[in-house]
C-alpha positions, 0 to 999 in steps of 0.5 A: 852162292850165285847172284839173284838176277837184277831183273826180275821175271813176272806175269800181267796176271791173266791165265787161260782159264782150265777147261775143267774149270769151266765145265764144273766150276765150284769153290774147291775147283776154283782153288785148284786152277788157282794151285795150277797156275801157280804151280806152272809159273814157279816151276817155270822160273817166274820170279814174281807169281800172280794167281792167274785172275780166276776169281773174276773170270766172268763166262757170260763176259769174255771180251774183258774177262770179267775185268770190269764186271767183278769190282763194280757189280758188287759196288753200292751204287751201281744198279745191274739193270739195264734200260734199253734207252740206257743200252743205246746211249751206251753204244754211241759212247766213244771208246766202249764198241768193244762191249755190247753193254755196260757192267752197271749204272751209277744211281748214287753214291759208290762204295765198297758195297760186298767187294771182297779183294782180300780173301781173292788175294788171300787165297793167292798167297796161300798158294804162292811160295815165291813172291806173291802178285795180287791185281786189280783194274783201275779206277779210270777204266771202271768209271769210263765203263759205266753210266753215270747218272748220279755225279755229273762227270767222270773225274768225280766218278773215277775218285770216287771208285778210287776211294772205294778200290783203296779200302780194300786195298788197304787189307791186301796182303801180297808183295805186289799189287798193280793196278791195270788200266786199259782205256788211258793210252786211248785218252791221254788228255784225260792224264790229270784226273786219271792219276789224281784217281790211281793215286789215291788206289796206290797210295792204299798199298802197304807193300810195292804198287805198280802200274800196268798199262797197254791198248788192250787185247780183244782176241787178238786186237788192240783196242786202243789208238795212241802213242807212249809219248803222250803218257810220260806226265800221266807215268811220272806222276804215278805213286808207284815202284815200277810200271809194267808196259805193253812194248813187245807188240808196239813200234821198237822206236817208242821205247825212247819215250821212256828216256823221260821216266822218273829215276826212281820209277822202275821199269817194266819191260814187255817182251813177249807179245801176247797177241801172237801165239809164236812163242818167242826164243830166249835169243829174242828177249835178250836182244828185246832187253839189249836194245831197251838198255840202249834206249833207255839206260842201261841198269833201267829194267827192273822186271821183264814180262808179257805185253799182257795177260795170257788168258786168251791163249792156249795153255801150252802157249802161255807155259812155252811164252813164260819159259822163254822168259827166264831163258831170254833174262838168262840168257840176257845176265850170262846166268 
């Protein structure tokens, strides 16, 4: 029997929403769509599959695919009726130019409220025959996305949101729980309180905790500006099994920054550019792995994956990029 590949393939989380689910959304349709995306990943050969994040899709908030609203709106302490003055103030806020309105206003102490992540996780877990990953948005991005009228400072709000998320995460049944942060790369000076809030969530994971970082993706456009060298203190402070990084769409020389990553942290290498509709070849992906391991150390790459979620791509493109992941890994390992 052939040995299992050293480098595992996975996806970041989201998948293009099928047209038929958009046309007639229903609970059964959601289950069917989740079954389709998990089966598509398994058929392609993905080692660690995800549910496509269909539970959180919000057609009224396509700019973030529901990755904000889905989490904060059900929480206690969040008000969703936004006044005009609050809208004006929000639009002048740094770092939120990709949004036109806030998802909520924090008027009182934040709690889990009616948020129910375990139910969404159980749906995907029950449909998967391979190791399963569940994803959620992290406390830094959620705290920076809302208007705070209770805590008085963002770090305290982030820690409160982290507590609400941790309460949910303790009940998740998934092989990997991945927390996504797409705002901290553009605000590296906030790393200390961002890491403290993130660790509160990570410490609640019963299995393998992971963190995904990217510079954002809005219609193929990068939202945050920055570089990975400024995030190494943040990454090394995380209580994490592995990280899932955007590197395919970044300058190749940036990879050298990860030489300073703690050896205990597994490295996830982005080898598929989700901001491009061109499907990578197996040879291109194998070369990306080889370049990374030559820069940061042989055996250092534990996972390969897309830079970010697939939800903005056509299904055929997403499927082709997933197949390329496996082909490129197999070529690199001589399978």
